[in-house]
ZAKOL-251685 format. One record per atom (N, C-alpha, C): residue in three letters; x, y, z. Coordinates in steps of 0.05 Angstrom, whole numbers, plus 5000, padded with zeros to 4 digits. Layout:
ALAXYZ ...
END
This chain:
UNK501749775000 UNK500050005000 UNK501850255000 UNK500950454986 UNK502550694984 UNK500850944990 UNK501451075012 UNK499951315020 UNK501651565019 UNK504051555010 UNK505851785010 UNK507851765033 UNK509851945032 UNK511951935052 UNK510852055078 UNK511151905100 UNK510152015126 UNK511351865149 UNK511051995172 UNK511851875198 UNK509251795213 UNK509151545221 UNK506851455237 UNK507851415266 UNK506451545284 UNK507051515313 UNK504851345325 UNK505751115337 UNK503850955353 UNK504551005382 UNK502851135396 UNK503351195424 UNK501151095442 UNK501751065467 UNK499850965487 UNK501250835510 UNK499750755530 UNK501050645554 UNK502450375549 UNK504250295567 UNK505550045564 UNK503549815561 UNK504149625544 UNK502449385540 UNK499749445529 UNK499549665514 UNK496949725501 UNK496749605473 UNK498949475464 UNK498849335438 UNK500549475417 UNK501949685424 UNK503349845404 UNK505349685387 UNK507049535401 UNK509149395386 UNK508149195367 UNK506249035375 UNK505148825356 UNK503648965333 UNK502149165339 UNK500749315317 UNK502749435299 UNK504849565310 UNK506949685293 UNK508349485275 UNK508949255286 UNK510249045270 UNK508548955247 UNK505948905253 UNK504148815231 UNK503649035211 UNK503649285220 UNK503249505202 UNK505749525183 UNK508049495194 UNK510549505179 UNK510549285157 UNK509449055164 UNK509248835144 UNK507448905121 UNK505449065126 UNK503449135106 UNK504149375089 UNK505849555100 UNK506549805086 UNK509249765073 UNK509349745047 UNK511849715032 UNK513549965036 UNK516149925039 UNK517950155042 UNK517950275070 UNK517150105089 UNK517050215117 UNK519450135133 UNK519950295154 UNK522050245174 UNK520750285201 UNK521050085218 UNK519950095245 UNK522150155265 UNK521650355281 UNK523550425303 UNK521950415329 UNK522850255347 UNK521450215373 UNK523150285396 UNK521950405416 UNK523450475441 UNK524450225454 UNK523249995448 UNK524149745460 UNK527049665450 UNK527949795429 UNK530649745419 UNK532749875436 UNK531950065453 UNK533850225468 UNK533550175498 UNK535750185512 UNK535750155541 UNK536350405557 UNK537850585544 UNK538550835557 UNK538051065538 UNK537451295550 UNK536951535534 UNK534951475512 UNK532851355519 UNK530951245500 UNK529851445480 UNK528851665489 UNK527651855470 UNK529752015456 UNK531952065467 UNK534152195453 UNK535052025429 UNK535151765434 UNK535851575413 UNK533551555392 UNK531051565402 UNK528751555383 UNK528851795365 UNK529452035376 UNK529752275359 UNK531952235338 UNK534252135347 UNK536452095329 UNK535751905306 UNK534351685313 UNK533551495292 UNK531451615273 UNK529751775284 UNK527651915268 UNK529052105248 UNK530952255258 UNK532452435240 UNK533952275219 UNK535052055227 UNK536551885208 UNK534851775186 UNK532451685192 UNK530751545173 UNK528651725159 UNK527951955171 UNK525952135160 UNK526752215131 UNK524952165112 UNK525552235085 UNK527052025069 UNK528051825083 UNK529551605070 UNK527851365065 UNK525551345079 UNK523751125075 UNK520951235070 UNK519251085059 UNK516451175053 UNK514851205079 UNK515151015097 UNK513651015122 UNK515450965145 UNK515851155162 UNK517351125186 UNK515351085208 UNK515350845219 UNK513450765240 UNK514850775267 UNK513950945284 UNK515150985311 UNK513350865332 UNK514450685348 UNK513050535369 UNK514250615396 UNK512650745412 UNK513450825439 UNK511150945455 UNK511450955481 UNK509251075496 UNK508851365489 UNK510951515485 UNK510851805479 UNK508951935500 UNK509251855525 UNK507351955545 UNK507852245553 UNK510052355544 UNK510452645548 UNK509952795522 UNK508353005525 UNK507653165501 UNK510153265487 UNK512153345502 UNK514653445490 UNK515953245471 UNK515652985477 UNK516852785459 UNK515252765433 UNK512652785435 UNK510952785410 UNK511553035394 UNK511853265408 UNK512553515394 UNK515253505381 UNK517153365394 UNK519853335382 UNK519653185355 UNK518052975354 UNK517752825329 UNK516353005308 UNK514253155317 UNK512953335298 UNK514853535286 UNK516653635302 UNK518653825293 UNK520553695272 UNK521353455277 UNK523053305258 UNK521553265232 UNK518953195234 UNK517353145210 UNK517153405194 UNK516753625207 UNK516453885194 UNK519053955179 UNK521353915192 UNK523953975180 UNK524553795156 UNK523653545157 UNK524253365136 UNK522053365114 UNK520053525118 UNK517953545097 UNK516053305096 UNK515953155118 UNK514252915119 UNK511652965133 UNK509552835125 UNK507052845139 UNK507352685165 UNK505552725183 UNK505552575208 UNK502752475213 UNK502452235223 UNK499952105229 UNK500151995257 UNK498652105276 UNK498752035304 UNK496551835311 UNK497351605322 UNK495451395329 UNK495651355359 UNK493551395374 UNK493551355403 UNK492151095409 UNK493550915422 UNK492450655430 UNK491750675460 UNK489350605466 UNK488550625494 UNK487350365504 UNK487550325530 UNK486250115545 UNK486450175575 UNK485150015591 UNK485150065620 UNK487749985632 UNK488250085656 UNK490650015671 UNK490649715676 UNK488349605684 UNK488249315690 UNK488949145665 UNK488149235642 UNK488849085617 UNK491849105612 UNK492949345616 UNK495849375613 UNK497449195632 UNK496549185657 UNK497949015677 UNK497748725669 UNK495348645661 UNK494948355653 UNK496648285629 UNK496648455609 UNK498248405585 UNK501248405591 UNK502048585608 UNK504848605616 UNK505848345629 UNK504148225645 UNK504847965658 UNK505247745638 UNK503947765615 UNK504247555594 UNK506647605575 UNK507947835578 UNK510147895560 UNK512647735568 UNK514147675547 UNK516747535552 UNK518647725566 UNK518747975557 UNK520448185569 UNK518848385584 UNK517448285605 UNK515648465619 UNK517248685634 UNK515848905639 UNK517049115655 UNK515849115683 UNK517149245701 UNK516149255729 UNK513349365730 UNK511649235747 UNK508949335750 UNK508849625758 UNK510649705776 UNK510749985785 UNK511250165761 UNK513050095743 UNK513550255719 UNK511050285701 UNK509650065698 UNK507150075683 UNK505250275695 UNK504950255722 UNK503050435736 UNK503950725734 UNK506550775736 UNK507551055734 UNK507051165707 UNK507851025686 UNK507551125659 UNK504551155652 UNK502950965660 UNK500050985655 UNK498951235668 UNK499851295692 UNK498951535706 UNK499851795693 UNK502151785680 UNK503252025667 UNK502152045638 UNK500951845627 UNK500151845599 UNK497852035595 UNK498352215576 UNK496352415568 UNK495652355539 UNK493052345534 UNK492152305506 UNK493152535489 UNK494352475466 UNK495252695449 UNK492952885441 UNK493553135437 UNK491553325428 UNK490953265399 UNK488553215392 UNK487653165365 UNK489252955350 UNK489352705361 UNK490652495346 UNK489152435321 UNK490452325301 UNK489052265276 UNK487252025279 UNK487951855299 UNK486351615303 UNK486651525332 UNK484451445345 UNK484551325372 UNK483451045370 UNK484850855380 UNK484050575379 UNK483950465408 UNK481650355415 UNK481350225441 UNK482149935437 UNK484449855447 UNK485449585442 UNK484149375460 UNK482249465477 UNK480749275493 UNK478349165476 UNK477549325457 UNK475249245440 UNK475949165412 UNK478349235403 UNK479249175376 UNK481648995377 UNK481548785361 UNK483848595360 UNK486248725346 UNK488548595348 UNK490948695334 UNK490348725304 UNK489348515292 UNK488748535263 UNK486648745257 UNK484648775275 UNK482648985271 UNK483849265273 UNK485749295292 UNK487049555295 UNK488749615270 UNK490149425259 UNK491749465235 UNK489949555212 UNK487749415209 UNK485849485187 UNK484749765191 UNK484049835216 UNK482950095222 UNK485050315215 UNK487550265221 UNK489650455215 UNK489950485185 UNK490050265170 UNK490250275141 UNK487950425129 UNK485550375138 UNK483150525128 UNK483350815134 UNK484250885158 UNK484551165165 UNK486651305148 UNK488851165142 UNK490851275125 UNK489751335097 UNK488151155086 UNK486951195060 UNK485051435061 UNK483451445082 UNK481451665085 UNK482851935087 UNK484951945102 UNK486352195107 UNK488552265088 UNK488852105067 UNK491152145049 UNK491352435039 UNK489152555033 UNK489152825023 UNK490253025043 UNK489952965068 UNK490753145090 UNK493753115096 UNK494852885089 UNK497652835097 UNK499652955078 
END
């Protein structure tokens, strides 16, 4: 599928389904590059910004997977997109704290429950995201399809 050159941000609390949705989306979008905060252990968002600057404009679809629970981090990516002349599409994945905790327990590389609770508490829904997906009611495949449909619908805007 080809929607034009853009940066896709998948943000939301830990264990909301971002990484799996991002992986499947990358499989469906030709010419995509997935960058996940899970790849980094230190200076996570500093490294995310560096990777975004590295890949912006060099791939058709730069898919960013992270909580982005601080607005300044989302704004930093928007700034990079503006400088590189790329469109940006913000996808906010949401679910309850209990669902995040339950999913985190099932992860191979789970994070500390306290960390899930802290980040969940700090998570602010982005202002005017392009798409909001409730991952408690929509499956992974359903979420990917919803994102692809939204990209098609909003193509003129991007």
